[in-house]
C-alpha positions as CSV (number, residue, x, y, z in Angstrom):
1,M,0.0,0.0,0.0
2,C,1.3,3.5,-0.9
3,R,1.7,5.4,2.3
4,F,1.6,9.1,3.0
5,P,5.0,10.8,3.4
6,I,4.1,11.4,7.0
7,S,5.3,7.8,7.6
8,V,8.9,9.1,7.9
9,L,7.9,10.5,11.3
10,E,6.3,7.3,12.6
11,Y,9.2,6.5,15.0
12,N,9.5,10.2,16.0
13,I,5.9,10.2,17.2
14,S,6.3,7.3,19.6
15,S,9.7,8.6,20.7
16,E,8.3,12.1,21.5
17,F,5.4,10.6,23.4
18,E,7.7,8.3,25.5
19,K,10.0,11.3,26.2
20,I,7.1,13.3,27.5
21,M,5.8,10.4,29.6
22,T,9.2,9.8,31.1
23,G,9.7,13.6,31.8
24,N,6.5,13.6,33.7
25,K,7.4,10.4,35.6
26,I,4.3,8.6,34.3
27,D,4.7,4.9,34.8
28,I,3.4,3.6,31.5
29,R,4.8,0.2,32.2
30,R,2.7,-0.1,35.3
31,A,-0.4,0.9,33.3
32,I,0.4,-1.8,30.8
33,E,1.0,-4.4,33.5
34,D,-2.3,-3.5,35.1
35,R,-3.9,-4.0,31.6
36,K,-5.3,-0.5,31.6
37,V,-3.3,0.3,28.4
38,N,-2.2,-1.8,25.5
39,S,1.5,-1.4,24.7
40,V,0.7,-1.2,20.9
41,I,-0.8,1.8,19.2
42,D,-3.0,0.8,16.4
43,L,-2.2,2.7,13.2
44,F,-4.8,2.5,10.4
45,L,-3.3,2.9,6.9
46,D,-6.6,2.9,5.0
47,H,-7.1,5.5,2.3
48,I,-10.0,7.3,3.9
49,A,-10.9,10.8,5.0
50,P,-9.2,11.7,8.2
51,K,-10.6,10.4,11.5
52,G,-9.4,11.6,14.9
53,P,-7.8,9.3,17.4
54,Y,-9.9,7.3,19.9
55,V,-9.5,4.4,22.3
56,N,-10.7,0.9,21.8
57,H,-12.1,0.0,25.3
58,V,-12.0,-3.7,24.5
59,T,-8.4,-4.0,23.4
60,R,-7.2,-1.0,25.5
61,Q,-5.5,0.4,22.4
62,I,-5.1,3.9,21.2
63,V,-6.1,4.1,17.6
64,L,-4.6,6.6,15.1
65,Y,-5.3,7.1,11.4
66,E,-2.4,7.9,9.1
67,S,-4.7,10.0,7.0
68,H,-5.4,12.2,10.0
69,L,-1.7,12.5,10.7
70,A,-1.2,13.6,7.1
71,F,-4.0,16.1,7.3
72,L,-2.5,17.6,10.5
73,W,1.0,17.9,9.2
74,A,-0.2,19.5,5.9
75,Y,-2.5,21.9,7.7
76,F,0.2,22.8,10.2
77,Y,2.8,23.5,7.4
78,G,0.5,25.6,5.3
79,S,-0.9,27.6,8.2
80,F,2.5,28.2,9.8
81,V,4.4,29.2,6.7
82,L,1.6,31.5,5.5
83,Y,1.3,33.1,9.0
84,E,5.1,33.7,9.2
85,E,5.6,34.7,5.6
86,C,2.4,36.6,4.7
87,V,1.4,38.1,8.1
88,Q,4.2,38.3,10.6
89,K,7.0,39.4,8.2
90,P,4.8,42.1,6.5
91,M,3.8,43.4,9.9
92,V,7.4,43.8,11.0
93,E,8.1,45.6,7.7
94,G,5.0,47.8,8.1
95,K,3.4,46.4,4.9
96,F,0.6,44.2,6.2
97,D,-2.8,45.4,5.0
98,G,-5.0,42.8,6.6
99,S,-5.0,40.5,3.7
100,I,-2.7,37.5,2.8
101,H,-0.8,37.9,-0.5
102,F,1.3,35.2,-2.1
103,C,4.6,36.6,-3.4
104,N,6.9,33.7,-4.0
105,T,7.1,30.0,-4.7
106,L,7.5,29.1,-1.0
107,Q,4.3,30.8,-0.1
108,M,2.4,29.4,-3.1
109,R,3.4,25.9,-2.3
110,A,2.4,26.3,1.3
111,A,-1.0,27.6,0.2
112,N,-1.4,24.7,-2.2
113,L,-0.6,22.2,0.6
114,Q,-3.1,23.9,3.0
115,D,-5.8,23.7,0.3
116,W,-5.0,20.0,-0.2
117,A,-5.3,19.4,3.6
118,I,-8.7,21.1,3.6
119,L,-9.9,18.9,0.7
120,L,-8.4,15.8,2.4
121,S,-10.5,16.6,5.5
122,K,-13.6,15.5,3.6
123,N,-12.4,13.0,1.1
124,Y,-9.3,10.9,0.5
125,I,-6.9,12.5,-2.0
126,P,-3.3,11.3,-2.6
127,W,-0.4,13.5,-1.4
128,D,1.5,14.5,-4.5
129,E,5.0,14.5,-3.2
130,E,6.5,16.1,-6.3
131,K,4.1,19.1,-6.3
132,L,3.4,19.6,-2.6
133,P,5.7,20.2,0.4
134,N,6.1,17.2,2.6
135,P,8.4,16.0,5.5
136,K,10.0,13.4,3.2
137,C,11.7,15.5,0.6
138,P,11.7,19.3,1.0
139,V,12.8,20.9,-2.3
140,V,14.7,24.0,-1.2
141,T,16.5,25.3,1.9
142,S,13.7,27.5,3.1
143,E,11.2,24.7,2.8
144,R,13.5,22.4,4.7
145,W,13.8,24.9,7.5
146,Y,10.0,25.3,7.8
147,C,9.6,21.5,7.6
148,E,11.9,21.0,10.6
149,K,9.9,23.7,12.6
150,V,6.6,22.1,11.6
151,N,7.9,18.6,12.6
152,T,8.4,19.9,16.1
153,L,4.9,21.5,16.3
154,F,3.3,18.4,14.8
155,L,5.0,16.0,17.2
156,K,3.9,18.1,20.2
157,A,0.3,18.1,18.9
158,V,0.2,14.4,18.3
159,S,1.7,13.8,21.8
160,F,-1.2,15.9,23.1
161,L,-3.7,13.7,21.3
162,L,-2.0,10.6,22.6
163,L,-1.9,12.0,26.2
164,H,-5.7,12.7,25.9
165,E,-6.5,9.2,24.8
166,Y,-4.1,7.7,27.4
167,A,-6.0,9.6,30.0
168,H,-9.3,8.0,29.0
169,L,-7.7,4.6,29.5
170,V,-5.9,5.1,32.8
171,L,-8.7,7.2,34.3
172,E,-11.0,4.3,33.3
173,H,-13.5,6.5,31.5
174,K,-16.5,4.7,30.1
175,P,-18.3,5.8,26.9
176,S,-21.9,6.8,27.5
177,K,-24.5,7.1,24.8
178,N,-27.2,8.4,27.2
179,D,-25.4,10.9,29.4
180,N,-23.9,13.6,27.2
181,A,-23.0,15.8,30.2
182,W,-21.0,13.0,31.7
183,S,-19.2,12.4,28.4
184,I,-18.3,16.0,28.1
185,E,-16.8,16.0,31.7
186,Q,-14.7,13.0,30.8
187,E,-13.4,14.8,27.7
188,K,-12.5,17.8,29.8
189,D,-10.7,15.6,32.3
190,A,-8.7,14.0,29.4
191,D,-7.9,17.4,28.0
192,N,-6.7,18.7,31.4
193,F,-4.5,15.6,31.8
194,A,-3.0,16.3,28.4
195,F,-2.5,20.0,29.1
196,N,-0.8,19.4,32.4
197,N,1.6,16.8,31.0
198,L,2.4,18.6,27.7
199,I,3.0,22.0,29.3
200,D,5.5,22.2,32.2
201,P,4.2,24.9,34.7
202,F,7.8,26.1,35.0
203,A,8.5,26.1,31.3
204,S,9.9,29.3,29.7
205,E,7.7,31.6,27.8
206,K,9.4,30.4,24.6
207,D,8.5,26.8,25.4
208,R,5.0,27.8,26.2
209,N,4.7,29.7,23.0
210,I,5.9,26.6,21.0
211,A,3.4,24.4,22.8
212,G,0.7,27.0,22.4
213,L,1.4,27.2,18.6
214,S,1.0,23.5,18.3
215,L,-2.3,23.5,20.2
216,V,-3.8,26.5,18.3
217,L,-3.0,24.8,15.0
218,L,-4.4,21.5,16.3
219,Y,-7.7,22.9,17.5
220,A,-8.0,25.2,14.4
221,S,-7.6,22.1,12.2
222,N,-10.5,20.4,14.0
223,F,-12.9,22.9,12.5
224,F,-12.5,21.4,9.1
225,L,-13.2,17.8,10.0
226,P,-17.1,18.0,10.5
227,K,-19.3,18.1,7.5
228,D,-20.4,21.7,8.0
229,F,-20.5,24.6,10.4
230,R,-23.0,23.0,12.7
231,G,-20.3,20.4,13.5
232,I,-18.7,23.0,15.8
233,W,-21.4,22.0,18.3
234,Q,-20.4,18.7,19.8
235,P,-23.1,16.9,21.8
236,R,-20.7,14.6,23.6
237,H,-17.5,16.7,23.5
238,P,-16.8,20.3,24.4
239,N,-17.7,22.6,21.4
240,L,-14.7,23.1,19.0
241,H,-14.4,26.8,19.6
242,D,-14.6,26.3,23.4
243,R,-11.7,23.8,23.2
244,L,-9.6,26.4,21.2
245,R,-10.4,29.0,23.8
246,N,-9.5,26.6,26.7
247,A,-6.2,25.7,24.9
248,I,-5.0,29.3,24.7
249,T,-6.1,30.4,28.2
250,H,-4.5,27.2,29.7
251,L,-1.1,28.5,28.5
252,N,-1.1,31.4,31.0
253,L,1.0,33.5,28.6
254,Q,2.7,36.5,30.2
255,S,4.3,38.6,27.4
256,E,2.2,40.8,25.1
257,E,4.3,39.5,22.2
258,S,3.4,35.9,22.8
259,K,-0.3,36.8,23.4
260,F,-0.5,38.7,20.2
261,Y,1.2,36.0,18.1
262,L,-1.1,33.2,19.2
263,Y,-4.3,35.1,19.5
264,Y,-3.9,36.7,16.1
265,L,-3.0,33.3,14.6
266,A,-6.2,31.9,16.2
267,S,-8.3,34.8,14.8
268,I,-6.9,34.3,11.3
269,S,-7.5,30.6,11.5
270,L,-11.1,31.1,12.5
271,Q,-11.6,33.7,9.8
272,Q,-10.2,31.3,7.2
273,Y,-12.5,28.5,8.4
274,L,-15.6,30.8,8.3
275,Q,-14.7,31.9,4.8
276,S,-14.6,28.3,3.8
277,Q,-18.2,28.0,5.0
278,S,-19.2,31.2,3.2
279,I,-19.7,33.0,6.5
280,S,-18.5,36.6,6.9
281,F,-18.7,39.0,9.8
282,G,-17.2,41.8,7.9
283,R,-14.0,43.4,9.0
284,L,-13.7,43.1,12.8
285,E,-11.5,45.6,14.5
286,Q,-10.4,45.5,18.1
287,E,-7.6,47.1,20.1
288,T,-5.8,43.8,20.8
289,A,-5.5,40.4,19.1
290,E,-7.0,38.8,22.2
291,D,-10.1,41.0,22.0
292,L,-10.4,40.1,18.3
293,F,-10.2,36.4,19.1
294,F,-12.9,36.6,21.7
295,E,-15.1,38.6,19.3
296,Y,-14.9,35.8,16.8
297,L,-15.9,33.4,19.5
298,D,-18.9,35.5,20.4
299,K,-20.0,35.7,16.8
300,I,-19.7,32.0,16.5
301,D,-21.8,31.5,19.6
302,E,-24.5,33.8,18.2
303,L,-24.7,31.7,15.0
304,L,-24.8,28.4,16.9
């Protein structure tokens, strides 16, 4: 079977997860011995539209889909490159006019990969390694540099997902089809477990910013997985925009620079998603990026 180029990071995913578990002194061997967790992660290689990870309560395995991993990496790469190249750099140069303009091949290729990721979110489409950036074979130095940065963000995001699913197993959560409120509380518990183990409370502002960037892109990518806008509302999970809100506020960022970077990225990500759904709130203007982000959330609440 022809695999996605994301397969080159397969070992890195397990290695990063184990490193985080060891750093937090989580005794995963004991959990395996107690049969709370299966030692093998089940990776589906089927050519299907992306599906998020989940736990098999019978086998006690965490289940991942390679198509979802491919979707995440591609969305991360496209979003990060375009944010850095078409928003942050023009801002520093005093040239940003509120719109994203593609000025070179690096930016165009990133935009094409992001478009492919969004299409993949609904239907399986092969990853054209010759025409689209990928972690397997970056074509130029600048693309290689961004690929390495995105690999770091991607691995942190996948570790967060694995921590979340691991929490469901070790906390012995039980799926409930009849009690939605209880299901949501279990999801919040698993999220908090993942937050607390991914983000060291004594971490530097730089490390928090990196973790925050991976989480913002992760939760922003989730918006594209449901069939339509109504999918933001999740009957048995916290709503998607609420999870994005919680991810940023959980970081407890201190510097105005870090806050601006992440809140503005989150705002642009929401704007992009809404445009894909043919929803426009016009040009929103606030004094801070944080205020802009929360205005987008309020507008989404009104629509829902």
